[in-house]
C-alpha positions, -999 to 999 in steps of 0.1 A, spaced: 270 165 849 253 131 849 218 148 852 224 171 822 239 142 802 213 117 807 179 132 813 156 144 784 137 173 797 157 205 808 131 211 837 138 175 847 176 183 848 172 214 867 149 198 894 171 167 897 203 188 900 190 214 924 185 186 950 224 184 950 237 217 951 236 253 931 269 242 914 255 210 904 224 227 891 247 250 870 268 223 856 239 200 846 221 229 831 252 239 810 256 201 799 219 199 790 222 232 768 254 217 751 231 187 742 204 210 731 229 230 709 239 198 691 205 189 682 201 213 652 230 202 633 220 164 639 183 173 628 195 190 598 219 163 589 193 135 593 168 157 574 192 162 545 200 124 544 163 114 545 155 138 518 185 128 497 176 92 499 139 100 490 148 118 457 133 99 427 111 76 446 75 84 431 48 86 453 67 92 486 59 125 504 86 149 506 104 154 539 110 190 551 146 197 553 141 219 584 114 209 608 91 237 621 101 230 658 137 237 650 129 268 633 108 281 662 135 270 686 161 292 668 136 321 664 129 321 703 163 316 711 173 346 692 143 365 707 157 358 741 191 368 733 181 401 718 155 408 748 182 402 775 210 421 755 184 452 752 179 452 791 143 443 789 147 409 803 130 416 837 98 434 821 95 406 794 101 377 819 73 391 844 49 397 814 55 365 796 62 342 826 26 331 832 20 323 795 52 302 793 40 282 825 7 276 808 21 265 777 47 243 798 19 227 817 -3 220 784 28 205 768 35 182 798 -1 173 801 -2 165 762 27 142 765 12 124 796 -22 120 780 -7 104 749 13 79 770 -5 45 767 7 19 794 -8 -7 770 14 5 741 45 4 765 35 -31 773 30 -41 737 64 -29 728 79 -56 750 112 -63 767 131 -54 734 121 -19 734 129 -16 771 162 -31 768 169 -8 738 160 22 764 182 7 790 212 2 766 205 40 756 208 50 791 241 30 799 258 44 769 249 81 779 262 71 814 293 56 801 301 85 777 292 111 806 317 90 830 344 90 803 339 126 799 340 133 836 374 112 836 389 132 807 379 164 823 393 155 857 363 156 876 372 126 898 390 135 930 
């Protein structure tokens, strides 16, 4: 559960949890997917709030209420659901899997290539402390949820 609640990337969640057990992988994946499902309402809410606060300010660019990545996420989620419900999952998965792996590799390379160690160093200890604080809050919330669900023996 901790892997799914604290790691950022779904592939990292699966990789980290799979080193523990198949059951841990299943739990971590479900927890991560629940986190992903809360992303859409949060992004919509933040977009609405930013757009509402920017109304009437001359010369400022309008903020899109729904970002394209969210639209495409919903489209692809629906597509995968329809494809698997129609029984084409194996065929489509075999046909698309090499393309998906290529896109994932390109995306990961893009993230890595945009990471500049100098920028991390310039951000300073406050930024690193904020990241650590966020991680500690996530761990705390996860441990409280596990306690509430009776996951400690």
